[in-house]
C-alpha positions in Angstrom: 0.0 0.1 0.2 2.8 2.5 1.1 5.0 1.3 -1.8 2.4 2.1 -4.4 2.2 5.9 -3.1 6.0 6.3 -3.5 7.5 5.5 0.3 10.1 3.6 0.6 10.2 -0.1 1.1 11.5 0.0 4.8 8.4 2.0 5.3 6.3 -1.4 5.9 8.5 -1.9 9.0 7.9 0.9 10.7 3.9 0.5 10.1 4.6 -3.2 11.4 6.3 -1.7 14.7 3.3 0.9 15.2 0.8 -2.0 14.6 2.8 -4.1 17.1 2.7 -1.6 20.1 -0.8 -0.8 19.3 -1.5 -4.5 19.8 0.9 -4.9 22.9 -1.0 -2.0 24.6 -4.4 -3.4 23.9 -3.1 -7.1 25.2 -2.0 -5.3 28.4 -5.3 -3.4 29.0 -6.9 -6.8 28.6 -4.5 -8.8 30.7 -4.8 -5.9 33.4 -8.7 -6.5 33.4 -8.0 -10.3 33.6 -5.6 -11.5 36.2 -4.7 -8.0 37.3 -1.3 -7.3 35.9 0.5 -4.1 36.9 1.4 -2.6 33.6 3.9 -0.4 35.0 5.7 -3.3 36.5 5.6 -5.1 33.2 6.8 -2.1 31.3 9.7 -1.7 34.1 10.8 -5.3 34.3 10.3 -6.5 30.9 9.9 -3.8 28.1 12.6 -1.5 29.1 15.1 -4.5 29.7 14.0 -5.6 26.0 14.6 -2.2 24.9 18.4 -1.5 26.7 19.2 -5.1 25.2 18.2 -4.1 21.9 20.0 -0.7 22.1 23.1 -2.3 23.5 23.2 -4.8 21.0 23.9 -2.8 18.2 27.5 -2.0 19.2 28.7 -5.3 17.2 27.8 -3.1 13.9 30.1 0.0 14.7 32.9 -2.4 15.1 31.9 -4.1 11.8 32.5 -0.7 9.7 36.0 -0.5 10.9 36.9 -4.0 9.3 37.8 -5.2 6.2 35.7 -7.3 4.0 36.9 -11.0 4.1 36.2 -14.6 5.6 38.3 -13.9 8.5 36.2 -11.0 9.3 33.2 -12.2 8.8 34.1 -14.9 11.0 35.3 -12.5 13.7 32.5 -10.1 13.8 29.8 -13.3 14.0 32.0 -14.6 16.8 32.1 -10.9 18.8 28.2 -10.5 18.0 27.3 -13.5 19.7 29.5 -13.1 22.6 28.3 -9.3 22.8 24.9 -10.1 22.9 25.2 -12.8 25.5 26.9 -10.4 27.8 24.5 -7.9 27.2 21.6 -10.2 27.7 23.6 -11.6 31.1 24.3 -8.2 32.3 21.0 -6.4 31.5 18.2 -9.0 30.7 18.6 -11.0 33.5 17.6 -10.4 37.0 19.9 -11.8 39.9 18.1 -15.0 40.4 18.2 -15.7 36.4 22.4 -15.1 36.3 22.4 -17.6 39.2 20.2 -20.5 36.9 22.3 -19.7 33.8 25.6 -20.6 35.8 24.1 -23.6 37.6 22.8 -24.6 34.1 25.9 -24.0 32.2 28.0 -25.6 34.8 25.8 -28.8 34.7 25.3 -29.4 31.1 28.5 -27.6 29.1 31.2 -30.2 28.3 34.3 -27.5 29.6 32.8 -27.3 32.9 31.9 -30.8 33.9 
C-alpha cells in the first residue's frame, strides 16, 4: 500500500512496529482487567529490559564498519556479535536469580565445566 504511493520499502517495517506496539498496549489492558497485571511493573521489568538489550546489541555493527571485508573478518564479527549479545543479555536482561540459574545450567550441562 505505502510502496504504491512512493514511500520507501522500509516503511512497512515502521508500520509493523507501530501495529505491534498498538496490539501490545491492547493486550496489556486486557490482561490488566483479566488477571490484574500491573502495567507499570511489566513495562519496567520486561519492556525496558528488551529495549536496553536491543539498544546495546547494536555495538557490533560499529565494529563491523571498522573492519576490512573478508572471511576472517566475517567470522570474527559473528563471534564478537554472539559473545557481545550474550554478555548484554546476561548483564541487562537477566535478574540476579536468572543469572544464578544460567550459571548453574552451564556448569551442569556444558562439557567444559564438567
